[in-house]
C-alpha positions in Angstrom: 138.0 322.4 92.0 139.5 320.8 95.5 137.7 319.0 97.6 137.2 316.0 100.1 135.5 314.1 97.1 138.3 314.5 94.8 140.7 313.8 97.2 138.7 310.5 98.2 138.4 309.7 94.5 142.2 309.8 93.7 142.6 307.9 97.2 140.0 305.2 95.5 142.3 304.9 92.7 145.3 303.7 94.7 143.2 301.1 96.5 141.9 299.8 92.9 146.1 299.9 91.8 147.0 298.2 95.1 144.4 295.7 94.9 145.3 294.9 91.6 148.6 294.1 91.2 148.5 292.6 94.5 146.0 290.1 92.7 147.5 289.3 89.6 150.6 288.9 92.3 152.9 291.3 89.9 152.8 295.1 87.9 153.9 298.8 88.7 151.8 300.3 91.6 154.2 303.1 92.6 154.5 305.4 89.1 150.3 304.9 88.9 149.6 306.2 92.4 152.6 309.0 91.8 150.2 310.1 88.7 146.6 309.3 90.1 145.5 313.2 90.6 146.3 314.2 87.5 145.2 311.5 85.2 141.7 311.7 87.6 141.7 315.8 87.0 142.4 314.9 83.5 139.8 313.0 82.8 137.0 314.4 85.1 137.1 318.1 83.9 138.8 318.4 81.2 139.1 315.0 78.5 136.4 314.8 75.4 135.1 312.0 75.0 131.8 310.1 74.5 131.0 307.2 77.8 128.7 305.5 75.1 131.4 305.3 71.9 135.1 305.2 72.9 135.7 305.3 69.1 134.1 308.5 68.1 136.0 310.5 65.7 136.0 314.0 67.3 137.3 312.6 71.3 140.6 313.4 72.5 142.8 311.3 72.2 144.9 309.8 76.3 148.6 308.0 75.3 149.6 306.3 78.5 153.5 306.4 77.2 154.2 305.1 81.0 152.5 301.7 79.7 153.7 299.9 83.2 151.3 302.4 85.0 148.0 300.4 83.3 146.4 299.6 86.5 145.9 303.0 86.5 144.3 303.6 83.0 142.5 301.0 83.7 140.7 302.1 87.1 139.8 304.9 85.0 138.4 303.4 82.4 136.5 301.6 84.6 135.2 304.3 86.5 134.0 305.6 83.0 132.3 303.0 82.1 134.5 301.1 79.5 135.9 298.7 81.5 133.8 296.5 84.5 135.6 295.3 88.6 136.3 292.1 86.8 138.2 293.0 84.6 141.0 295.1 87.1 140.5 291.6 89.0 141.6 290.4 85.8 144.8 292.1 85.6 147.8 290.5 83.9 145.7 287.2 83.5 145.3 284.9 79.8 142.4 286.1 78.0 141.4 289.7 80.2 140.8 292.8 78.8 143.4 294.1 81.4 147.0 293.2 80.0 150.2 294.0 82.0 150.7 296.8 78.9 147.8 298.7 77.6 147.1 297.5 74.4 144.9 298.9 71.9 142.9 296.6 70.3 142.1 294.4 73.6 140.6 297.3 75.8 137.9 299.9 75.0 138.9 303.5 75.5 142.8 302.5 75.0 144.1 304.5 72.4 147.6 303.2 71.6 149.4 299.8 73.0 152.5 301.5 75.0 154.9 299.4 77.4 158.5 300.0 75.0 159.7 303.2 76.2 158.7 306.7 74.7 156.9 305.2 72.0 154.2 306.5 73.3 155.4 310.0 73.3 155.8 309.4 69.4 152.4 307.8 69.1 151.0 311.0 70.8 153.0 313.3 67.8 151.5 311.9 65.3 147.7 311.5 66.3 148.5 315.0 67.1 150.0 315.6 63.1 146.5 313.7 61.9 144.2 316.1 63.8 145.8 319.1 62.6 146.0 317.9 58.9 142.1 316.5 59.2 141.3 319.9 60.8 142.0 321.6 57.6 140.6 319.2 55.6 137.2 319.0 57.7 137.6 321.9 59.6 137.4 322.3 63.5 133.5 321.9 63.0 133.9 317.9 62.5 137.8 317.8 63.6 138.7 319.1 66.7 140.5 318.0 69.5 143.3 317.5 71.9 145.7 314.9 72.2 147.0 314.3 75.6 149.9 312.1 77.0 151.5 310.7 80.0 154.9 310.0 80.2 157.9 309.1 82.8 161.2 309.5 83.9 162.1 306.4 81.7 159.8 307.5 78.7 162.3 310.6 78.4 165.3 308.9 79.0 164.6 306.7 75.8 166.4 309.1 72.9 163.0 308.4 70.7 161.6 310.3 72.9 163.0 313.2 72.8 164.0 313.5 68.9 159.7 312.8 68.2 159.4 316.0 71.2 161.6 318.2 69.1 159.8 317.5 65.6 156.3 317.7 67.6 157.8 321.7 68.8 159.3 322.4 65.2 156.2 321.9 63.8 154.1 323.9 66.0 151.8 320.9 67.7 149.4 323.3 69.6 147.1 320.6 70.6 149.6 318.6 72.5 149.6 318.5 76.0 152.5 315.9 77.7 152.5 315.3 81.1 155.5 314.3 82.6 155.3 312.5 86.4 158.9 313.7 87.7 158.6 311.3 90.7 162.7 311.2 90.5 162.4 307.2 90.8 162.7 304.1 88.2 163.7 300.8 88.3 166.4 300.8 89.9 166.6 303.8 92.4 166.8 307.6 91.9 166.4 308.9 88.8 169.4 311.1 89.1 171.7 307.9 89.3 171.2 307.4 85.6 170.1 311.1 84.3 171.4 314.9 85.1 169.0 316.3 82.6 167.3 319.3 82.7 163.8 318.6 80.8 162.6 321.9 81.2 165.3 323.8 79.5 165.8 320.9 77.2 162.1 321.3 76.3 162.2 325.0 76.0 165.0 324.9 73.7 162.3 322.5 71.5 160.1 325.3 71.1 157.9 323.8 74.2 155.9 325.6 76.7 156.9 323.9 79.9 154.6 324.3 83.0 156.2 322.9 86.0 153.8 321.7 88.9 153.0 320.1 92.1 151.6 317.2 90.1 149.6 316.7 93.3 147.9 319.7 93.9 144.4 319.3 92.1 144.2 322.9 91.4 147.7 323.0 89.8 146.9 320.8 87.6 143.7 322.4 86.4 145.5 325.1 85.9 148.1 323.8 83.9 145.9 321.5 81.3 143.8 325.2 80.9 147.4 326.8 80.1 148.1 323.7 77.8 144.9 323.9 76.2 145.1 327.8 75.7 148.8 327.5 73.6 147.6 327.2 70.3 151.4 327.9 68.6 153.3 325.2 71.0 153.0 322.1 72.5 152.8 321.9 76.4 154.9 319.7 78.8 153.8 320.2 82.3 156.0 318.3 84.6 154.3 317.3 87.4 156.6 317.1 90.6 155.2 313.9 92.2 156.2 311.2 95.1 156.6 307.6 94.2 154.0 305.3 96.1 152.3 308.9 96.7 150.0 307.8 100.1 151.7 304.5 101.0 152.2 303.5 104.0 156.2 303.2 104.6 157.1 302.8 100.8 156.5 306.5 99.1 159.8 307.5 96.8 160.7 303.6 97.2 162.1 302.2 94.0 161.1 299.0 95.4 157.3 299.8 94.7 158.7 300.2 91.4 157.7 296.9 89.7 156.1 295.2 92.4 153.0 294.9 94.4 153.2 295.9 98.0 152.7 293.3 100.4 149.0 292.6 102.3 150.4 294.1 105.8 151.8 297.5 103.7 148.1 298.0 101.6 146.4 297.7 104.5 148.4 300.1 106.7 148.1 302.2 103.3 144.6 301.6 102.9 144.0 302.9 106.8 146.3 306.3 106.1 143.8 306.5 103.0 140.9 306.5 105.3 139.6 303.2 102.6 138.1 300.4 104.5 140.9 297.9 104.8 138.2 294.6 104.8 137.1 295.3 100.4 138.8 294.7 98.0 138.5 296.8 94.7 136.8 299.0 96.6 134.3 301.5 94.1 131.7 303.9 95.7 128.5 305.0 94.4 129.3 308.7 95.3 132.7 308.8 94.2 131.3 307.3 90.9 128.3 309.5 90.5 131.2 312.5 91.3 133.8 311.1 88.4 130.3 311.0 85.9 129.0 314.8 86.6 130.0 316.0 83.1 128.8 312.2 81.4 125.5 313.7 80.4 127.0 317.1 78.9 130.0 314.9 77.2 127.0 312.8 75.4 125.1 315.5 74.3 128.2 317.2 73.1 128.9 313.6 70.9 125.3 314.1 69.6 125.9 317.6 68.8 128.7 316.9 66.4 126.6 314.2 64.7 123.9 316.5 63.9 127.4 319.2 63.3 128.7 316.1 60.7 125.4 316.0 59.5 125.5 319.2 57.9 128.6 320.0 56.9 128.2 316.6 54.9 125.2 318.2 53.3 126.5 321.5 52.1 129.9 320.8 51.1 130.6 318.7 48.5 134.3 318.7 48.4 134.2 317.6 53.0 131.5 315.0 52.0 134.1 313.4 49.5 136.8 313.8 51.4 134.9 312.2 54.5 134.1 309.0 52.1 137.4 308.6 51.2 138.9 308.6 54.9 136.0 306.1 55.6 136.9 303.6 52.7 138.0 299.9 52.8 141.7 300.5 51.8 141.1 297.7 49.7 138.7 299.5 47.5 141.4 302.0 46.7 141.8 303.6 43.4 145.8 304.1 43.1 146.1 304.9 39.3 149.6 303.7 39.0 151.8 304.4 36.4 152.8 301.8 33.6 156.4 301.1 32.4 157.8 299.7 29.8 160.0 296.2 29.1 163.7 296.7 27.6 165.3 299.4 29.7 166.6 299.2 33.3 164.7 300.9 35.8 165.9 301.2 39.5 163.1 299.5 41.8 163.7 302.6 44.2 162.9 305.0 40.9 160.0 302.5 40.6 158.4 303.6 43.3 158.7 307.5 42.8 156.9 307.1 39.9 153.9 305.3 41.3 154.2 308.0 44.7 154.1 310.9 42.3 150.5 309.0 41.2 149.5 308.1 44.4 149.5 311.7 46.0 146.7 312.1 43.4 144.6 309.5 43.6 145.3 309.5 47.7 144.6 312.9 49.3 145.1 311.4 52.7 149.0 309.8 52.2 151.2 311.6 54.8 154.4 311.2 55.5 158.4 311.5 54.2 162.2 310.5 54.2 164.5 310.3 57.0 166.7 312.9 55.8 167.0 311.1 52.3 164.6 312.5 50.0 166.6 312.5 46.8 167.5 308.6 47.7 164.0 307.5 48.3 162.7 309.4 45.6 160.2 311.5 47.7 161.7 315.5 47.1 158.8 315.4 43.5 155.8 314.7 46.9 157.7 317.5 48.9 157.8 319.7 46.7 153.6 318.6 45.6 152.7 318.3 48.8 154.0 320.7 50.4 155.4 320.2 54.0 153.6 320.0 56.5 153.3 322.4 59.6 150.5 322.9 62.1 150.8 326.8 62.0 152.2 327.6 58.7 150.5 324.9 56.6 148.6 322.1 58.5 147.3 320.7 55.1 150.8 319.9 54.4 151.2 316.3 53.8 155.4 315.8 53.4 156.7 315.6 56.6 160.3 316.4 57.2 161.9 313.9 60.1 165.6 314.7 59.8 167.6 312.2 60.6 165.3 310.6 63.1 164.3 307.1 61.8 163.0 305.0 65.0 160.9 308.6 66.0 159.4 308.7 62.3 157.9 304.9 62.9 156.2 305.7 65.8 154.6 308.8 64.0 153.4 306.5 61.5 151.8 304.8 64.2 149.9 307.4 65.9 148.9 308.1 62.5 147.4 305.4 62.4 146.2 305.1 65.5 144.5 308.4 64.8 142.8 307.2 62.1 141.8 309.2 58.9 145.6 309.5 57.5 147.6 306.8 55.1 151.3 307.6 56.1 154.3 306.0 55.2 158.2 306.6 55.8 161.4 305.9 53.9 164.8 305.3 55.0 168.0 303.0 53.8 167.2 299.7 54.4 170.7 299.3 56.6 168.7 301.8 59.0 165.8 299.4 59.5 167.4 298.9 62.6 167.1 302.3 64.0 163.0 301.8 63.5 162.8 298.0 64.1 160.8 298.6 67.7 158.0 300.5 66.2 157.7 298.4 62.9 157.2 295.2 65.8 154.6 297.7 67.3 153.1 298.5 64.5 152.3 294.6 63.8 150.8 294.1 67.3 148.7 297.1 66.6 147.7 295.6 63.1 148.8 299.0 61.8 148.8 299.5 58.1 151.9 301.8 58.0 153.9 301.5 54.8 157.9 301.9 55.1 160.2 302.3 51.8 163.4 300.8 52.4 165.4 301.3 49.6 169.0 300.8 49.0 168.7 297.0 49.6 172.0 295.3 49.0 175.5 295.6 48.3 174.9 297.5 45.3 175.1 300.6 47.9 178.5 300.5 46.6 180.7 303.4 47.5 179.6 303.7 50.9 181.2 300.7 52.2 179.4 298.2 54.5 178.0 300.8 57.8 175.5 301.4 54.7 175.2 297.7 53.0 172.6 296.0 54.6 173.1 292.2 55.1 171.0 290.7 57.7 168.1 293.3 57.9 165.9 291.6 55.2 166.1 288.4 57.1 165.9 289.6 60.4 162.7 292.0 58.8 161.0 288.3 58.1 161.5 287.3 61.3 158.4 289.9 62.6 154.6 288.0 63.3 152.2 290.2 60.9 154.2 291.9 58.8 154.6 292.6 55.3 157.8 291.9 53.9 158.1 292.8 49.9 161.3 292.1 47.6 160.1 292.8 43.9 162.5 291.5 40.9 161.1 294.7 38.8 159.6 297.8 37.9 156.4 296.4 37.2 156.5 294.1 40.5 157.2 296.9 42.2 154.1 298.3 41.1 152.3 295.5 42.4 154.2 295.3 45.7 152.7 299.0 46.7 149.9 298.7 45.9 149.1 295.2 48.1 150.8 297.5 50.7 148.8 300.5 50.6 145.6 298.1 50.0 146.1 297.0 53.5 144.1 296.8 56.3 146.0 295.1 59.8 149.3 294.6 58.0 152.1 296.9 58.0 154.3 296.7 55.1 157.8 297.3 54.8 159.0 297.4 50.8 162.8 296.8 49.6 163.7 298.4 46.6 166.8 298.8 44.8 169.8 301.1 44.2 171.0 300.1 40.6 168.9 299.5 37.4 166.9 295.9 37.1 165.6 294.7 33.9 161.8 295.8 33.7 160.0 292.2 33.0 157.7 292.5 29.4 154.8 291.7 30.9 153.4 290.0 27.0 156.2 287.7 27.9 155.2 286.8 31.4 151.6 287.9 31.9 151.4 285.9 34.6 153.3 288.7 37.3 150.2 290.5 37.8 148.3 287.9 39.3 151.4 285.8 40.8 152.8 288.7 42.5 148.8 289.0 44.9 150.2 285.2 45.7 153.7 286.1 46.8 155.6 283.8 45.1 154.5 282.3 41.7 156.1 280.4 38.7 157.8 283.1 36.6 159.3 281.1 33.9 158.8 277.0 33.7 160.0 274.2 31.9 158.2 271.1 30.8 158.4 268.6 33.8 160.8 270.8 36.1 163.5 268.9 37.8 165.1 272.3 39.4 163.6 274.8 41.1 165.4 278.7 41.4 163.1 280.6 43.9 164.8 284.3 44.0 164.2 287.9 45.4 164.4 291.4 44.2 167.4 292.1 41.9 168.6 288.8 41.9 165.2 287.1 39.8 167.3 288.2 36.4 169.9 286.2 37.7 167.7 283.7 38.1 166.4 284.1 34.5 169.9 284.5 33.0 170.9 280.4 35.0 167.9 278.9 33.6 168.3 280.2 30.3 172.5 279.4 29.6 171.4 276.1 31.3 168.8 274.5 29.1 167.6 272.8 28.1 167.8 271.6 31.6 164.1 271.7 32.9 164.6 274.7 35.4 161.7 276.6 36.7 162.0 279.8 38.2 160.3 281.2 41.2 159.9 284.5 41.9 158.8 285.1 45.7 158.5 289.0 46.4 156.6 288.4 49.4 156.8 285.0 51.4 154.1 286.4 54.2 151.9 286.7 51.7 153.2 282.9 49.6 152.7 281.2 53.5 149.2 282.8 53.5 148.4 281.0 50.3 146.4 277.3 50.5 148.6 274.2 50.4 147.3 273.8 47.3 148.4 276.6 45.5 151.6 276.2 47.9 152.4 272.7 46.4 151.9 274.0 42.2 154.4 276.6 42.9 157.1 274.3 44.9 156.1 270.8 44.4 157.5 268.3 47.2 158.5 265.7 44.3 161.2 268.5 43.2 164.2 268.2 45.9 166.3 270.0 43.8 166.3 273.4 44.6 168.0 276.8 44.7 167.2 280.5 46.5 169.4 283.4 45.6 169.5 286.5 47.5 171.7 289.5 48.1 171.6 289.0 51.7 171.9 286.3 54.4 170.4 283.3 53.5 169.5 281.3 56.4 165.8 281.9 55.7 165.9 280.3 52.5 166.4 276.6 54.3 163.2 276.1 54.8 162.5 276.3 51.2 165.2 274.7 49.5 165.1 271.5 52.1 168.1 269.1 52.5 169.2 268.6 49.0 169.0 272.2 48.4 171.8 275.0 48.3 171.4 278.4 49.7 173.1 281.5 47.2 173.6 284.3 49.0 176.0 287.1 51.1 176.3 286.2 55.1 180.1 288.8 55.0 179.7 292.4 54.9 180.2 294.1 52.2 183.2 296.4 51.2 183.5 299.7 49.5 183.7 299.6 45.7 181.7 300.4 42.9 178.3 298.0 42.7 179.2 296.4 39.6 182.8 296.1 41.0 181.0 294.0 44.4 178.7 292.0 42.2 181.7 290.5 40.3 183.5 290.1 43.9 180.9 288.2 46.0 179.7 286.4 42.9 176.5 287.7 42.0 176.0 287.8 38.1 174.4 286.0 36.1 177.9 283.8 34.7 178.7 283.1 38.1 175.3 281.9 39.6 174.8 279.7 36.6 178.1 278.5 37.4 176.8 277.5 40.5 173.5 276.0 39.6 175.3 273.6 36.5 177.8 272.4 39.2 175.2 271.0 41.3 172.4 269.7 38.9 
């Protein structure tokens, strides 16, 4: 495998890395150069992809978890023909297809948006989960591919990586192969200043196959990849011992190459050492391209043969044909067949979700997800027992994912599942722990992934567990994330509609906030506007003739608003339920004005959490009834009295101000 043209090709890639980062006057050349040998061999000799279609369903997935090494990936994608030299020259420039860190919706061939370290590994685990599950449903003729990831020292220092790796090992993801570029240098200096971990022992303890190699030796790289492909019971970690900025004239092993381009003088000397023309920038000779693309005809033929196999499979198996149609259908067309709820009773909205989930697992056979070790509290027990626990070897058709107490890995894994495609993912935990998973939520929003997160125990009504478990700032905080829907339904009826909306999204993740305590079920005969109103994000739940005051509420506090409006009659009070402010903001101005007329200046907003975000809606003359302090340990009803979240106390608050 190792020959002169391969070494020339790797040197050419290093030249592209140096030129790209130098032209941009920013970037990370050192790690990209130390990883070049591995990524070149992987793409040239092993990766299954279609040079003519970067979205081909049965392609191998590659995730550059070390997103700062993006110039390496872009150079390889240029050699694949997905992007061109002009794209490399526009590295890190406004509007280019080569941003500073890879973004999957901007660059052909980029499978995941990476940069925040550790999350790429988590997303690759999610991709491997999706592949295993879909293989069990579609058969290996239709779905049979590997997931590869490249990680750095920084990736493995982020705890999310180790949490994700523990799950991958426990689930037996044998078609996951991770390469660890161990160049022993990070931005601030040698890794041994910050990390004495023996990752070989750690990953072996996580039930992984671990192979150590010289990461610059092409023969060793090829043999290690082959060994990973043969092992089907365990994921594989290939530890490639490399040298930072390998091949540079005077900067090998230096942290100065991690986050800054080489000087022009260093580039000239390095190109001389590597046998590259010093007076030519972005040098990519035809002989290197021809050699790299030797497999392309076979790869294209394999993709065409797959299409014929797919047609044969779909024509011979009605079950597979129906499942294939399902996973390729628009989520907006889903018939979720959610349950009915009767008025006149109190139902915790988390229990309403549990009832909905029991129906969803029947109407959505590609639904996968689980809870962060809170099954009874999150109402996922029946889903676990009915859908089965996923394991690549023992039960790859299982749909319940036992994440354990790993909220952040859960979020990244769900993102990876969505990126792979073919499955709908959900995760559940307490709202207060949304802080743990927050950056994965942000990455879902950035990548436009319709993942659904269920956050139960949404207020101080958590009760006796005390302030450590009682969310205060979390609802408002999540509303700050762009392209992210935050649903907080008032009751079981709104919960059903919000869940339906969340699972019908195509490019927006959702968080659904649900109560621990029971709340009255709205009577749809009395409030028929609920069905259409929830779809608009906020709507008039109760109105008055010529209203002079508006009360805006979400979640369990909607019922306090209704109680206050009733108690203060004949005062002309309009009650607005606002289960999703993001969707309300997307409505046209005419609708928003009809719900919140500018002429009505006397406004109140009530929510059992931080109130800052509500001042936008109540204005200078309005009032916000919120909780802007940490909670206490006591029964929820006692805390409601203590914090003033009762109908009587809120009514008094409004009365004194109107």
